[in-house]
C-alpha positions as CSV (number, residue, x, y, z in Angstrom):
1,M,-98.0,-119.2,56.2
2,N,-95.6,-120.7,58.6
3,M,-96.4,-120.5,62.3
4,S,-95.1,-122.2,65.4
5,T,-97.6,-123.8,67.7
6,T,-96.9,-121.1,70.3
7,S,-97.9,-118.3,67.9
8,L,-101.3,-119.8,67.2
9,P,-104.2,-118.3,69.1
10,G,-104.6,-119.9,72.5
11,G,-101.2,-121.7,72.7
12,T,-101.3,-125.4,73.5
13,W,-103.1,-127.9,75.7
14,T,-102.1,-131.4,76.9
15,L,-104.5,-134.3,76.1
16,G,-103.1,-137.0,78.4
17,D,-99.5,-137.1,77.1
18,L,-100.2,-135.4,73.8
19,T,-99.5,-131.7,73.3
20,V,-101.9,-130.1,70.8
21,T,-102.6,-126.6,69.7
22,R,-105.8,-125.2,71.2
23,F,-106.6,-123.9,67.7
24,G,-107.2,-127.1,65.7
25,Y,-109.0,-128.1,62.5
26,G,-112.2,-130.1,61.9
27,A,-112.1,-132.1,58.7
28,M,-115.9,-132.6,58.3
29,Q,-116.4,-129.9,55.6
30,L,-113.9,-131.5,53.3
31,T,-116.6,-133.9,52.0
32,G,-119.4,-133.2,49.6
33,P,-122.7,-131.6,50.6
34,W,-124.2,-132.8,53.9
35,V,-121.0,-134.6,54.7
36,M,-121.6,-137.2,51.9
37,G,-119.4,-138.1,49.0
38,P,-116.1,-136.7,47.8
39,P,-115.2,-133.0,47.7
40,A,-116.0,-131.0,44.6
41,D,-112.3,-129.9,44.6
42,H,-110.1,-132.8,45.5
43,D,-106.8,-130.9,45.1
44,G,-108.2,-127.9,47.0
45,A,-109.1,-130.3,50.0
46,L,-105.5,-131.6,50.0
47,A,-104.2,-128.0,49.9
48,V,-106.3,-127.1,53.0
49,L,-104.9,-130.0,55.0
50,R,-101.3,-129.1,54.0
51,E,-101.9,-125.5,55.0
52,V,-103.3,-126.7,58.4
53,V,-99.9,-128.4,59.1
54,A,-97.9,-125.5,57.6
55,A,-99.8,-123.1,59.9
56,G,-98.5,-125.1,62.9
57,I,-101.9,-126.8,63.8
58,T,-101.3,-130.1,65.6
59,H,-104.9,-131.2,66.2
60,I,-107.0,-132.5,63.4
61,D,-110.5,-133.9,64.1
62,T,-112.0,-136.4,61.8
63,A,-114.3,-139.5,61.6
64,D,-114.4,-142.3,59.1
65,A,-118.2,-141.7,58.9
66,Y,-117.5,-138.4,57.1
67,G,-118.2,-139.2,53.5
68,P,-118.2,-141.9,54.6
69,H,-114.5,-142.9,54.3
70,V,-113.7,-139.6,52.6
71,T,-111.9,-137.4,55.1
72,N,-109.6,-140.1,56.4
73,G,-108.5,-140.9,52.9
74,L,-107.8,-137.2,52.2
75,I,-105.8,-136.8,55.4
76,R,-103.7,-139.8,54.5
77,E,-103.1,-138.6,51.0
78,A,-102.2,-135.1,52.0
79,L,-100.2,-135.7,55.1
80,Y,-98.8,-139.2,55.4
81,P,-96.2,-140.0,56.8
82,Y,-97.4,-137.8,59.6
83,A,-95.2,-135.5,61.6
84,D,-94.6,-136.7,65.2
85,S,-96.2,-133.5,66.5
86,L,-99.5,-134.0,64.6
87,H,-102.3,-135.7,66.5
88,I,-105.4,-137.0,64.7
89,V,-108.6,-137.4,66.7
90,T,-111.4,-139.5,65.5
91,K,-114.9,-140.5,66.7
92,I,-116.9,-143.7,66.3
93,G,-120.4,-144.7,67.3
94,A,-122.4,-143.7,64.2
95,D,-122.6,-144.9,60.6
96,R,-124.1,-143.3,57.5
97,D,-127.1,-144.5,55.6
98,E,-128.0,-143.9,51.9
99,K,-130.1,-140.9,52.8
100,G,-127.3,-139.2,54.7
101,G,-128.6,-140.1,58.1
102,W,-126.4,-141.0,61.1
103,P,-127.8,-144.3,62.5
104,P,-126.1,-145.3,65.8
105,A,-123.4,-148.0,65.6
106,R,-122.5,-148.7,69.1
107,R,-122.6,-152.5,69.4
108,P,-119.2,-154.0,70.4
109,D,-118.7,-155.5,66.9
110,Q,-119.6,-152.2,65.2
111,L,-117.2,-150.3,67.4
112,R,-114.3,-152.8,66.8
113,K,-114.9,-152.5,63.1
114,A,-114.9,-148.7,63.2
115,V,-111.6,-148.6,65.1
116,H,-110.0,-150.9,62.5
117,D,-111.5,-148.9,59.6
118,N,-110.0,-145.7,61.0
119,L,-106.6,-147.4,61.5
120,D,-106.6,-148.8,58.0
121,R,-107.7,-145.6,56.2
122,L,-105.4,-143.3,58.2
123,G,-102.5,-145.7,57.9
124,L,-101.9,-145.9,61.6
125,E,-101.2,-148.7,64.1
126,T,-102.6,-146.8,67.1
127,L,-105.2,-144.0,67.1
128,D,-104.2,-141.0,69.3
129,L,-107.7,-140.3,70.6
130,V,-111.1,-141.9,70.0
131,N,-114.3,-140.2,71.0
132,L,-117.4,-142.3,71.5
133,R,-120.3,-140.5,69.8
134,L,-123.5,-140.8,71.7
135,G,-127.1,-139.5,71.2
136,N,-128.2,-138.7,67.7
137,A,-128.2,-135.8,65.2
138,E,-130.6,-133.8,67.5
139,G,-128.3,-134.0,70.5
140,P,-127.5,-136.1,73.5
141,L,-129.9,-138.7,74.8
142,P,-130.1,-140.2,78.3
143,G,-129.0,-143.7,79.0
144,S,-126.1,-145.9,80.2
145,I,-123.0,-145.8,78.1
146,A,-121.3,-148.7,79.9
147,E,-121.2,-151.3,77.2
148,P,-119.9,-149.2,74.3
149,F,-117.4,-147.3,76.5
150,E,-116.1,-150.6,78.0
151,T,-115.6,-151.8,74.4
152,L,-113.4,-148.8,73.7
153,V,-111.5,-149.5,77.0
154,E,-110.8,-153.0,75.7
155,L,-109.5,-151.7,72.4
156,Q,-107.3,-149.3,74.4
157,Q,-105.9,-152.1,76.4
158,Q,-105.1,-153.9,73.2
159,G,-102.9,-150.9,72.1
160,L,-105.2,-149.8,69.3
161,I,-106.3,-146.5,71.1
162,R,-104.1,-144.2,73.1
163,H,-106.7,-142.0,74.8
164,L,-110.4,-141.9,75.1
165,G,-113.1,-139.2,75.0
166,I,-116.8,-138.9,74.5
167,S,-119.0,-136.8,72.3
168,N,-122.6,-135.6,72.2
169,A,-122.9,-136.6,75.9
170,Q,-124.9,-135.5,78.9
171,P,-123.0,-134.6,82.1
172,E,-124.2,-137.8,83.7
173,Q,-122.7,-139.8,80.9
174,V,-119.4,-137.9,81.2
175,A,-119.4,-138.9,84.9
176,Q,-120.2,-142.5,84.0
177,A,-117.4,-142.7,81.5
178,Q,-115.0,-141.3,84.1
179,S,-116.1,-144.0,86.6
180,I,-115.0,-146.6,84.0
181,A,-111.7,-145.2,82.7
182,P,-109.9,-141.9,82.3
183,I,-111.0,-139.6,79.5
184,V,-109.0,-136.6,78.1
185,C,-111.8,-134.7,76.4
186,V,-115.5,-134.1,75.9
187,Q,-116.8,-133.0,72.5
188,N,-120.2,-131.4,72.6
189,M,-122.1,-128.7,70.8
190,Y,-121.3,-125.4,72.3
191,N,-121.0,-121.8,71.1
192,L,-122.0,-118.2,72.0
193,A,-125.7,-118.9,71.5
194,Y,-125.8,-122.5,72.8
195,R,-124.3,-122.6,76.3
196,Q,-126.0,-125.5,78.0
197,D,-122.6,-127.0,79.0
198,D,-121.3,-124.0,81.0
199,E,-121.2,-125.9,84.3
200,L,-119.7,-129.0,82.6
201,I,-116.9,-126.9,81.0
202,D,-115.9,-125.4,84.4
203,R,-115.9,-128.8,86.0
204,L,-113.7,-130.3,83.3
205,A,-111.3,-127.4,83.5
206,A,-110.8,-128.1,87.2
207,E,-110.0,-131.7,86.3
208,N,-107.7,-130.7,83.5
209,I,-109.9,-132.3,80.8
210,A,-110.4,-130.7,77.5
211,Y,-113.7,-129.5,76.1
212,V,-114.0,-129.4,72.3
213,P,-117.1,-127.6,71.0
214,F,-118.4,-128.8,67.7
215,F,-120.4,-126.3,65.7
216,P,-118.4,-123.4,67.3
217,L,-119.8,-121.0,64.7
218,G,-123.3,-122.4,64.8
219,G,-123.0,-125.3,62.4
220,F,-125.6,-125.4,59.6
221,S,-127.3,-122.3,61.0
222,P,-124.5,-119.6,61.4
223,L,-124.5,-117.5,64.6
224,Q,-126.5,-114.3,64.3
225,S,-126.9,-111.8,67.1
226,E,-127.1,-108.0,67.4
227,A,-124.6,-108.1,70.3
228,L,-122.2,-110.2,68.3
229,S,-122.5,-107.9,65.3
230,A,-122.0,-104.8,67.5
231,V,-118.8,-106.1,69.1
232,A,-117.5,-107.2,65.7
233,T,-118.1,-103.8,64.2
234,R,-116.4,-102.1,67.2
235,L,-113.4,-104.3,66.7
236,N,-113.4,-104.0,62.9
237,A,-113.7,-107.8,62.8
238,T,-116.1,-110.4,61.4
239,P,-118.7,-111.9,63.8
240,M,-117.2,-115.3,63.3
241,S,-113.8,-114.1,64.4
242,V,-115.3,-112.7,67.6
243,A,-117.2,-116.0,68.2
244,L,-113.9,-118.0,67.9
245,A,-112.0,-115.6,70.1
246,W,-114.7,-115.7,72.7
247,L,-114.4,-119.5,72.9
248,L,-110.7,-119.4,73.4
249,Q,-111.1,-116.8,76.2
250,R,-114.1,-118.6,77.7
251,S,-112.0,-121.3,79.4
252,P,-108.4,-122.5,79.0
253,N,-109.5,-126.1,78.4
254,I,-111.6,-125.2,75.3
255,L,-110.0,-126.5,72.1
256,L,-111.3,-125.2,68.7
257,I,-111.8,-127.3,65.6
258,P,-113.5,-125.0,63.1
259,G,-113.7,-126.5,59.7
260,T,-113.4,-125.1,56.2
261,K,-112.6,-126.2,52.7
262,S,-110.9,-122.9,51.8
263,V,-107.2,-122.0,52.5
264,T,-108.2,-118.4,52.6
265,H,-111.0,-119.1,55.2
266,L,-108.6,-121.2,57.3
267,R,-106.2,-118.2,57.5
268,E,-109.0,-115.9,58.4
269,N,-110.2,-118.2,61.2
270,I,-106.7,-118.4,62.7
271,A,-106.3,-114.6,62.6
272,G,-109.8,-114.0,63.9
273,A,-109.4,-116.4,66.9
274,G,-106.5,-114.2,68.0
275,L,-108.7,-111.2,68.7
276,S,-108.3,-109.8,72.2
277,L,-111.7,-109.2,73.8
278,T,-112.0,-106.7,76.6
279,A,-114.1,-107.1,79.7
280,D,-116.8,-104.9,78.2
281,D,-116.8,-107.0,75.0
282,L,-117.2,-110.2,77.1
283,A,-120.0,-108.7,79.2
284,E,-121.9,-107.7,76.0
285,L,-121.4,-111.2,74.5
286,D,-122.5,-112.9,77.6
287,K,-126.0,-111.5,77.0
288,I,-126.3,-113.8,74.0
289,G,-126.3,-117.0,75.9
């Protein structure tokens, strides 16, 4: 498959001064089960990453905590030296424990180490975009983000980070981050069935800030809905294709990062996200949220 960025569903978006395809790729699934350990099929993981670039995708989402240290190594092995058009987005703020948990790691020393770990494993001198991961595995938690976010700003001023974003954040924390330094994206959980961020998405769109939904297909519990199935049947498409297409049509600032460890599934996701949904389709799907 060879696509230009303009032929991918949704076209492109500008993150600060970086142009990326709105259809991106999330690398989390390239690890072993529960985002721990190496992939069962190492060569297959490399093949998926190379297909991502061949398809014209210019936005890859990763984290050194995936594995841990697995996805960044795979990305470097598959794609280094990177094309100038390719932009790798990472997130810091959580480590992994031996049980597969995600303990917070937001002290200044932990954040500095995480940035350098990402730089080293990806083989970069500057990270294009770093998201500060907040909250925990259950979702966002209230509280000030000043100290950890100011640490990222310091690293940005040192030339180690180009742009900043936040992840798993409450709207108040988004506003607090913006009061400290410019952000170019927010990465939160959002999909057809989980729409708590509707107001935030609209505000960010007005401010030309990207919104990147994680678990766009429901995460570990795939989306299931009679309305979704009905629309998919009518369009002769899969429910997951409809869910991706709905996100792209929901707002122009939404960037997709669906993950997969299969080249075939990657191609299906790209094709599916290009579905054109009618006003009747959208009205029926809106009942889900």
